[in-house]
Structures are given as C-alpha cells and as structure tokens.
N, C-alpha and C positions, 0 to 999 in steps of 0.2 A: 718828462718833467716839464711843466709849463710855468712861465713867469708872466705876471700881469704888469704891463708897463704903466698902466693907469691913465694914459692919454695918447691920442694919435701923435702928438709932438714928441713925447718921450719914446714912443714906439719907433718912429723914424730915426730919432737920434741914437737909439740903441743899435739899430741895424747898421747905421753909418759907423758907429764906434767899433762894432765887430769887424766890419769889412775893412776899415782903415787899419785894423790890427792884423789883417791877413787871414781872417776867419771866413770861410765860405758860408754864406747865408742863403737859404732857399725860401722864397716867399710862397706861402700857401695860396690855394685857389679858393673861390667863393664857396664851393661845396664843402671843403674842409673847414672853413670858418664857420659855416652853419652847423656842421656836425659838432664843433667844439663850443658853440654858443658864444662866439666872439665876432667882432667886426673884421679883424684881420689878424693873421699870425705868420710867423716865419720860423724856420728850423735851422739849427746849427749843432755842430758836435764840438765837444771839448777835446783836449789832446789824447784822452783815453777812449775816444769814440762814444762818449756818453751823450746821447741825443737829447737836446733841449729845445724848447720853443718859447718865443716871446710873442705876446699878444696884447691887444687892447680891446675895450668895449665888451668885457665879459658881462653876459646877461645875468640879471638877478631874477630869482624865482618870484612869481607873482604873489605867492603866499609863503610865510616862514615854514621851515621844516619842523614837523612835530612827530614824536614817536611815543607810543604807549610804553616802550621799554626803556628808552633813554630819556628820562623825565626832564632833565635840564638841558637837553640838546647838546650842541658841540661848540667848542671854542674856536672861532674862525676870525672874521672881521679883518682888521689891519694885520693880523698875524698870519693870514693865509689859512689853508685847510689843516696843515700839520707839518710833517717832514718825511723825508726819505733817506735811507742809508744805501749807498751805492758801493759795490765792490769794483775796484779798478786795479790796473797793473802798477800804476804810479800815482799814489794819492796826492803827493806833493804837486804834481803837474795839474791835477784837477783843482786842487786848492788854490794854486797861483792863478789859474784861469778865472775862477769865480771871484777872486779878489780884484783882479785887473779889469775884467770886462763886465762884471755884474754888480760891482760895488759891494760885494760880500765882505764881511768882517769876521775875524776869528773869535769864536766863543771860547774854545779850549781844545786840547788834544788829550787822547788817551793812548798810553803805550802799555802793551800787555806782553808778557813772556820774553823769551830770549831765543836767539838762534833760529832754527827752522820753525819754532812755534811762535815767533814774534808776530804781533799784529799792531799796526799803528793806525790811528783814526784822527781825522780832522773834522771839527764841528763848526759850521759856518752859518751866521745869521744874516738875514736880509732886512729884518724888521725887529720888532720887539720880542718875537719868539726866540728862544734860546738857540735853536738851529732850524733852518728850513731844509738844509741838505747837509749830509755828512758823507765823507769818503773814507774808505779803508782799504788796506791791502794786508795780506797775511794769512794766518792759519784759520780764521773763522770760516766755517763752511757756508757756501751760498750757492743754491742751485740756479739762481738767476743773477743778472748784473745788479738788479735791485734786490737787496737783501730783505728790506721791509719798508712799508710806509706806516705812518702813525696818524691816528685821529685822536683828538683830545676832547674831553668833556669837562665842564666845570665841577663835576660832582664825583667824589671818591665812591659814593654809593652806586653811581651808574657804572663805574668800572667793575665793581663787584657783581652787579646784575648782569653785565655783559659777559663776565667770566663764567657765571653759572649758565647763561643761555647758550654760549658756545659749546660748553661741555655737554649740555643736554641734547644739543643737535648732533653730537658725535663728531664735531670738528676737532682735529688734533690740536692740543695745546703745545706750542713749541717751548715756551718758557713760562713758568708760574709767575704769580704776582710778586712784585718786588719794587725796589726804588733805585733809580739810577744815581750814581755818584755825582755826576756833573750838573745835569739840569733838574735834579730832584724829582723827576716825574715818577709817580707811582703807576705801574702799568703791568700788563701781561701781553704775551704774543701768542697768536694762533696762526695756523698754516693754511693758506688759501689753496683752492684746487689747482691754481697755476704753479704752485711750488714756492712762490715768495711768501714772506710772512706779513702779518698785519699786527700792529701794536695799538692797543687801546689804553689811554692813560689819562691822568689828571694831576694838576698841581705843579706843572713845570714852571720854572722861574722865568721871569721876563727880563730882558736886557735893556739897560739904559747906557748908551754909548758914552755918556758924559762921565760915568763912574765905573764902568765895567773893566775888569782886568782879566785877560785870558789866563787860564790855569792849565795845569798838567795833572793827569790822574793815572794811577796804575791799576784801576779796577773799573769795570763797567757799572757795577751795582754796589750799593752799600749794604743791602740785605736782599734776600729772596732771589727771584729770577733764576730759578733752577730749571735745567733742561728736563723735559718731560717725555714720557712715552718711548716706544721702541721705534727704531728707524724703519723696520719692516712694515709696521702698521702705517707709518707716515707715507712710505713709498706706495703702498697699496691704495691708500686714500687718494693721493695725487694722481696715480695712473688711472684709476677708475674715473675720477672727476674729469680728467682731460679727455678721456674717450667720450664722455657723455656731453660735455659742453666746453665752451671757452668763454673767456671774459676779456673785455678791452676797457682799460681805465685811462681816463684823461684827468690829470690833476692840475690844479692851478694854485700858484703861490702869489703873494703880493710883495713887491719890493718895499 
C-alpha cells in the first residue's frame, strides 16, 4: 500500500513522525524509486505487519488514460486510485495506527454476526473518498492479507460493461453486482489470478469532515452482492493462473 505525501517537506516530516513514535522506517533506493515512478519512498509496517510505503514526486502520465471499454475512465485525482481491504489479526491496532500516524479519520464501522462467526471492520478515509483503507478481522475468508482492492468509475454503465466483459473472459465473479450499505458504492467483485479480489464500482459517497458523522452498520450491502460460483472452479482458476504467470501491483493513494 503506498501513500503519496505530496511534497518533499511532507515526506520528510512523515518519516520523522513515524520514527519519533518508535516505528522502524526503511528508506528505499534510487532503483526502487524509479520502479515506482516516484522521487523517493520509504517503507514501514503497522502493528499487524501490514507493509506500507510513503512517497513523493509521483510521476503523471504524459497522456490521459483512455479505454474503448471504460468510456468514462476512472475516478482518481485527489481521492487517490481507490481503496483496499486488509485482513489483520487485530483490526483495532491497525485502525489506531492509521489515525495516529497517517492522519486517517474514521468513516464508519461494520459489525457482522456473533461468536465464532463475528466479523468487525473499520473504514478509514484520508481524503474525500469514503475510505482509502479498511481493516477487518473475523470470519470473512481471505486467501491473502489483502482481501481486495477497488477501482471506481464515474459511470454505472461502465460498471455493467466491466461486469459483462469479466464474465465473457471466463474470470470468476466473487460477488455479483450490489450496493454497499455504508459508502453506497454500486459494484461487483471478481477474483484475480493471485487469489485476492478486485472490486469495480461507481457512485461512492464523498466525505466532508466538517459535517461527517461516523456510523455503525450490521450489513455490508443493502442489496445484491451475492457470492457466486463454486469454490472448486475458483481454486482451479487461481492455481492454473499462478503456474502460468505472476503479477506485481504498486498502488498509490493521496493523503
């Protein structure tokens, strides 16, 4: 997970803030910075071992991204690229770390089930996007520490087109189209060759800290989002894909 500090001064200040709080920070080399398309970067772990990076000088593409399939492009800008959901042993520890060291703010919490089936989730925003990162612990299965990452388009129609295209390509759908209870995102989830999930959505609410009140929910979705397909088919797809190739993703958010 990568955070864009926005300036060299903010980058240095963030590193000093982490170190003064007893967090080990490892500054990256020039080759690693070139690979990420930034001027400089540094890595650190939260209390659950969730590796994150802080950087500045993120390069912009010379030309805007265009796609014949996603007609309206993607919603990025000051909200960063999207969000990730991370499975941890103690979500409260990761939540507290993000609030203390990264200036995150609570958007809301979701509490599901009871006893052994209990799942608790914290959604944290760093900018106007409802959440840039969310942490959970509990019964929701996750084959990787990162459960999923999300990309957002301005168009509900593009979500539908992506849904059709993913199915036509034979990529397993993890969860059907539906709408989330908290951020109101209309989306679906597909399963990547690496085993973690990808969410494609539109219509997520934006947060204004002057008026936002964190809430609590007892459901992930208000409608839809039904689990799809057989586990055996998904396992075969992932196993075959991982034998054939691997992928490495570098993601960047904005504070």
